[in-house]
BAFI-3210 file (N, C-alpha, C; in Angstrom, 3 decimals, decimal comma, padded with zeros to 6 digits):
// residues 146
n [1|2|3|4|5|6|7|8|9|10|11|12|13|14|15|16|17|18|19|20|21|22|23|24|25|26|27|28|29|30|31|32|33|34|35|36|37|38|39|40|41|42|43|44|45|46|47|48|49|50|51|52|53|54|55|56|57|58|59|60|61|62|63|64|65|66|67|68|69|70|71|72|73|74|75|76|77|78|79|80|81|82|83|84|85|86|87|88|89|90|91|92|93|94|95|96|97|98|99|100|101|102|103|104|105|106|107|108|109|110|111|112|113|114|115|116|117|118|119|120|121|122|123|124|125|126|127|128|129|130|131|132|133|134|135|136|137|138|139|140|141|142|143|144|145|146]
n.u [000,621|-002,608|-004,579|-007,500|-009,062|-012,023|-014,066|-017,152|-020,668|-022,772|-022,899|-022,816|-022,927|-023,816|-024,737|-025,751|-028,554|-028,928|-028,110|-025,073|-023,779|-023,926|-023,395|-023,803|-022,590|-019,064|-016,107|-015,554|-013,305|-011,512|-009,844|-006,447|-004,777|-001,447|001,229|003,013|001,743|000,787|-001,131|000,291|001,159|-001,506|-002,825|-001,824|-002,035|-004,737|-005,180|-004,085|-005,785|-007,911|-007,003|-006,700|-006,823|-009,407|-011,747|-013,623|-013,567|-014,285|-013,491|-013,425|-011,349|-009,488|-009,548|-010,424|-010,567|-012,229|-013,725|-014,171|-015,599|-017,804|-018,857|-019,155|-017,558|-016,910|-015,698|-014,202|-013,041|-010,737|-008,863|-007,866|-006,486|-003,984|-002,718|-000,060|000,715|002,260|003,493|002,494|-000,610|-002,550|-003,597|-001,564|-002,111|-000,168|001,278|-000,585|-002,238|-002,946|-006,241|-007,266|-005,557|-005,729|-008,433|-008,471|-006,773|-008,071|-010,884|-009,644|-008,823|-011,169|-012,422|-010,398|-010,697|-013,463|-012,972|-011,652|-013,499|-016,528|-018,631|-018,772|-019,104|-019,225|-018,308|-018,281|-016,099|-014,756|-016,862|-019,247|-019,725|-021,461|-020,841|-022,095|-022,038|-021,781|-019,404|-018,134|-016,890|-015,207|-013,251|-010,384|-008,278|-004,834|-003,626|-000,733|000,885|003,935]
n.v [-002,098|-000,935|001,609|002,699|005,354|006,842|009,521|010,416|010,973|009,306|005,782|002,379|-001,108|-003,807|-007,173|-010,549|-009,500|-007,697|-004,369|-003,955|-001,751|001,757|005,204|008,685|011,534|011,151|009,284|006,478|003,826|001,095|-001,181|-002,736|-005,614|-006,553|-008,906|-007,990|-006,322|-004,408|-003,575|-001,026|000,115|000,309|002,161|004,186|004,604|004,994|007,137|008,770|009,027|010,278|012,466|013,452|015,868|016,375|017,268|019,950|023,048|026,223|027,920|026,365|024,569|021,611|021,688|020,726|017,958|014,944|015,183|017,895|018,097|016,764|014,438|010,746|007,636|004,608|001,803|-000,930|-004,119|-005,548|-007,714|-007,451|-005,544|-005,929|-007,334|-008,584|-006,863|-006,490|-008,474|-010,851|-012,102|-012,432|-011,923|-011,813|-013,179|-013,343|-011,539|-010,721|-010,604|-013,298|-014,644|-015,711|-014,101|-011,506|-011,123|-010,307|-008,276|-006,137|-006,030|-005,196|-002,752|-001,488|-001,146|001,067|002,750|003,951|004,599|006,683|008,606|009,280|008,670|005,757|003,067|-000,185|-002,861|-006,579|-008,696|-010,854|-011,562|-011,815|-009,033|-006,549|-003,350|-000,058|003,210|006,365|008,122|010,960|013,795|012,858|011,641|010,171|008,410|006,654|005,546|004,299|002,474|001,669]
n.w [059,963|058,758|057,597|055,627|054,950|054,316|053,616|054,608|053,726|054,876|056,009|056,575|057,782|056,873|058,151|057,583|057,202|058,963|060,460|061,540|061,998|061,801|060,877|059,844|058,490|058,608|059,375|057,617|058,432|057,672|058,339|058,425|059,704|060,545|060,951|062,557|064,155|067,095|069,953|070,853|068,261|066,992|068,781|068,087|065,491|065,752|067,051|065,403|063,462|064,370|065,229|062,407|059,946|057,841|057,143|055,750|056,893|058,431|055,821|054,076|053,666|054,287|057,297|059,589|062,195|062,865|065,358|065,215|063,185|063,915|063,528|062,864|063,611|061,625|062,203|060,368|059,999|057,819|056,141|053,659|052,896|053,980|051,856|049,543|046,482|044,637|042,699|040,458|039,301|041,415|044,456|047,997|050,828|053,023|055,012|056,597|059,904|061,783|061,877|064,534|066,173|065,239|065,627|068,722|068,820|067,037|068,757|070,799|069,784|068,745|071,379|072,458|070,726|071,024|073,699|073,162|071,786|071,295|069,177|067,966|065,722|064,541|062,253|061,897|063,103|060,966|059,575|057,088|055,499|054,034|053,279|052,957|051,459|051,127|049,863|050,086|048,733|046,182|048,852|049,863|051,867|052,435|055,215|056,986|059,767|061,418]
ca.u [-001,278|-003,231|-005,842|-007,946|-010,104|-013,033|-014,761|-018,595|-021,789|-023,369|-022,225|-023,582|-022,469|-024,734|-024,303|-027,093|-029,772|-028,976|-027,366|-024,291|-022,866|-024,158|-023,221|-024,479|-021,217|-017,969|-015,302|-015,370|-012,165|-011,059|-008,500|-005,614|-003,790|-000,613|001,439|003,883|001,304|000,523|-001,805|000,360|000,790|-002,842|-003,215|-000,760|-002,750|-005,875|-004,904|-003,773|-007,279|-008,910|-006,341|-006,484|-007,750|-009,584|-013,192|-013,864|-013,379|-014,912|-012,523|-013,676|-010,290|-009,252|-008,987|-011,066|-010,721|-013,627|-014,369|-014,571|-016,633|-019,117|-019,101|-018,967|-016,454|-017,289|-014,497|-014,062|-011,882|-010,545|-007,649|-007,491|-005,587|-002,361|-002,159|001,154|000,259|003,191|003,682|001,714|-001,918|-003,418|-003,117|-000,535|-001,999|000,714|001,677|-001,851|-002,195|-003,800|-007,343|-007,467|-004,565|-006,421|-009,686|-008,184|-006,358|-009,310|-011,402|-008,809|-008,874|-012,507|-012,603|-009,681|-011,313|-014,352|-012,636|-011,078|-014,228|-017,800|-019,561|-018,168|-019,613|-018,091|-018,673|-018,252|-014,628|-014,728|-018,243|-019,275|-020,079|-022,188|-020,615|-022,835|-021,374|-021,709|-018,173|-018,085|-015,854|-014,724|-012,064|-010,207|-006,653|-004,345|-002,792|000,148|002,038|004,619]
ca.v [-001,530|-000,109|001,838|003,320|006,391|007,400|010,812|009,833|011,363|008,357|004,446|001,228|-002,490|-005,142|-008,753|-011,323|-008,715|-006,676|-003,276|-003,811|-000,336|002,670|006,515|009,796|011,802|010,923|008,379|004,914|002,929|000,035|-001,667|-004,045|-005,963|-007,413|-009,993|-007,723|-005,379|-004,646|-002,477|000,141|000,531|000,635|003,099|005,400|004,784|005,566|008,870|009,863|009,169|011,142|013,935|013,808|017,170|016,037|017,813|021,305|024,089|027,707|028,493|025,424|023,834|020,423|021,840|019,978|016,602|014,209|015,718|019,600|018,014|016,478|013,287|009,546|006,617|003,325|000,662|-002,397|-004,973|-005,746|-008,180|-007,636|-004,144|-005,975|-008,283|-007,871|-007,069|-006,338|-009,616|-011,841|-011,363|-013,052|-011,150|-012,728|-012,509|-013,486|-010,256|-010,461|-010,974|-014,908|-014,327|-015,470|-012,786|-010,252|-010,530|-010,226|-007,078|-005,702|-005,764|-004,182|-001,395|-001,012|-000,911|001,988|004,213|004,008|005,475|008,136|009,395|008,944|008,166|004,813|002,073|-001,181|-004,381|-007,617|-009,013|-011,891|-011,854|-011,445|-007,769|-005,530|-002,134|000,824|003,869|007,646|008,747|012,605|014,179|011,727|011,845|008,655|008,393|005,302|005,626|003,180|002,770|000,630]
ca.w [059,943|057,438|057,577|054,440|055,588|053,810|054,437|053,954|054,151|055,484|055,969|057,180|057,488|056,961|058,402|057,357|056,798|059,732|060,217|062,454|062,492|060,973|060,903|059,175|057,893|059,534|058,730|057,325|058,635|056,836|059,101|058,077|060,810|060,193|061,810|063,511|064,935|068,536|070,653|070,818|067,302|066,819|069,226|067,578|064,514|066,293|067,695|064,454|062,455|065,311|064,834|061,114|059,308|056,440|056,993|055,617|057,952|057,898|054,994|052,789|053,588|055,086|058,600|060,628|062,147|062,992|066,746|065,381|062,157|064,646|062,648|063,650|062,923|061,291|062,153|059,793|059,964|056,598|056,234|052,438|052,929|054,204|050,867|048,726|044,859|043,416|042,165|039,973|039,362|042,780|046,082|048,380|052,278|054,132|055,777|057,141|061,098|061,539|062,201|066,081|066,921|064,801|066,296|069,912|068,404|066,673|069,583|071,779|068,931|069,023|072,904|072,663|070,103|071,691|075,038|072,641|071,019|071,659|068,186|067,367|065,332|064,035|061,465|062,754|062,732|059,671|058,830|055,242|055,635|053,154|053,670|052,044|051,830|050,409|049,827|050,543|048,012|046,877|049,841|050,380|052,510|053,038|056,617|057,431|060,997|061,392]
c.u [-001,345|-004,641|-006,437|-009,404|-011,069|-013,762|-016,111|-019,478|-022,798|-022,698|-022,574|-022,932|-023,558|-024,553|-025,639|-028,558|-029,835|-027,896|-026,530|-023,752|-023,698|-023,925|-023,708|-022,769|-020,062|-016,695|-015,478|-013,951|-012,077|-009,726|-007,694|-004,912|-002,677|000,257|002,262|003,122|000,703|-000,358|-001,336|000,641|-000,447|-003,442|-002,704|-001,705|-004,183|-006,135|-004,716|-004,883|-007,950|-008,145|-006,390|-007,384|-008,199|-011,173|-012,873|-014,078|-014,165|-014,624|-012,762|-012,384|-010,240|-008,801|-009,362|-010,596|-012,094|-014,189|-014,724|-015,714|-018,116|-019,700|-019,169|-017,933|-017,201|-016,014|-014,705|-013,204|-011,679|-009,250|-006,913|-006,239|-004,273|-001,765|-001,162|000,411|000,783|003,650|002,604|000,093|-003,128|-002,796|-002,744|-001,265|-001,257|001,141|000,214|-001,853|-003,088|-004,853|-007,552|-006,939|-005,549|-007,383|-009,568|-007,677|-007,189|-010,382|-010,694|-008,799|-009,919|-012,825|-011,645|-010,270|-012,474|-014,093|-012,317|-012,208|-015,708|-018,868|-018,847|-018,941|-018,706|-019,224|-018,532|-017,331|-015,049|-015,657|-018,172|-020,058|-020,683|-021,882|-021,291|-022,475|-021,495|-020,415|-018,357|-016,791|-015,705|-013,336|-011,584|-008,214|-006,325|-003,573|-001,780|000,898|002,687|005,527]
c.v [-000,821|000,504|002,808|003,918|007,119|008,530|010,398|010,758|010,472|006,756|003,553|000,226|-003,282|-006,299|-009,638|-010,751|-007,620|-005,545|-003,584|-002,339|000,536|004,121|007,809|010,101|011,770|010,139|006,887|004,671|001,886|-000,141|-002,974|-004,173|-006,857|-008,250|-009,352|-006,618|-005,223|-003,270|-001,227|000,706|000,895|001,800|004,176|005,564|005,423|006,827|009,825|009,917|010,215|012,112|014,270|014,474|016,979|016,347|019,361|022,197|025,191|028,182|027,622|024,662|022,721|020,750|021,702|018,464|015,850|014,756|017,159|019,232|017,395|015,102|011,725|008,783|005,342|002,540|-000,578|-002,759|-005,203|-006,036|-007,886|-006,326|-004,546|-007,174|-007,530|-008,255|-006,498|-007,279|-010,630|-011,213|-012,403|-012,112|-012,127|-012,131|-012,727|-012,964|-010,163|-010,967|-012,538|-014,314|-014,379|-014,503|-011,668|-010,109|-009,783|-008,538|-006,049|-005,088|-005,039|-002,726|-000,685|-000,426|000,513|003,255|004,770|004,975|006,526|009,009|008,701|008,149|007,000|003,451|000,735|-002,249|-005,428|-008,187|-010,677|-012,423|-011,739|-010,097|-006,953|-004,588|-001,361|002,097|005,135|008,243|010,283|013,082|013,843|011,606|010,597|008,847|006,819|005,654|004,274|003,545|001,653|000,541]
c.w [059,157|057,591|056,350|054,953|054,390|054,276|053,669|054,759|055,276|055,002|056,782|056,963|057,758|057,265|058,472|057,860|057,737|060,163|061,746|063,279|061,432|061,491|059,929|058,796|058,972|058,489|058,540|057,454|058,348|057,734|058,744|059,260|060,086|061,329|063,032|064,365|066,288|068,779|070,573|069,526|066,784|067,444|068,660|066,143|064,816|066,493|066,645|063,438|063,313|065,101|063,134|060,334|057,820|056,033|056,442|056,951|057,431|056,512|053,400|052,672|054,244|056,444|059,944|060,991|062,760|064,290|066,173|064,166|062,900|064,277|063,450|062,928|063,113|061,312|061,710|059,680|058,301|056,340|054,634|052,300|053,297|052,977|049,957|047,493|044,197|042,464|041,450|039,772|040,823|044,191|047,186|050,081|053,435|055,126|056,633|058,651|061,083|062,272|063,695|066,435|066,484|065,369|067,576|069,557|068,003|067,802|070,739|070,833|069,003|070,254|073,210|072,244|070,626|073,517|074,529|072,399|071,033|070,614|067,520|066,644|064,681|062,947|062,483|062,119|061,778|059,396|057,509|055,402|054,330|053,552|052,463|052,416|050,646|050,602|049,886|050,037|046,220|047,688|050,468|050,810|053,013|054,313|056,853|059,003|061,123|062,819]
res [m|r|a|l|l|q|r|v|l|e|a|k|v|i|v|e|g|k|i|t|g|e|i|g|h|g|i|l|v|f|l|g|l|g|k|e|d|t|l|d|t|g|k|k|l|i|d|k|i|l|k|y|r|f|f|d|d|e|q|g|k|m|g|w|n|i|s|q|a|g|g|g|i|l|l|v|s|q|f|t|l|m|a|q|t|q|k|g|l|r|p|d|f|g|p|a|m|p|p|s|e|a|k|v|l|y|e|e|l|v|a|y|t|k|s|q|f|e|n|v|q|t|g|i|f|a|a|d|m|k|v|h|l|v|n|d|g|p|v|t|f|n|l|e|i|e]
***
């Protein structure tokens, strides 16, 4: 399981001309699910994201997590994060979880995230999403849980 975290000033997802999720400052999370991933693994990753300190505190250091910073989370499924890219010139999506399984796990993780944090927005699983964001910093981190 992989998550690409971007600290944003604002972010939104548009599907078929309609906004499906939108936040002000906070974290845009692109979430990739692999074949071996489970709900328990996902909960560990979500817990880490919620505790991850990459917002500036009073001293201007990355000392605050999302709750302390008073921001929101925009959670977007992105199977392309699971691509193997080491060989050749075309990504191999073999490690990605099949869509029918991934949709169930993604929805469970969205529900878990919402149970742990108040301000959570989402994209739509497997939709053609247009993601708009203003990266703050830029600050971007890649987290993996196995």
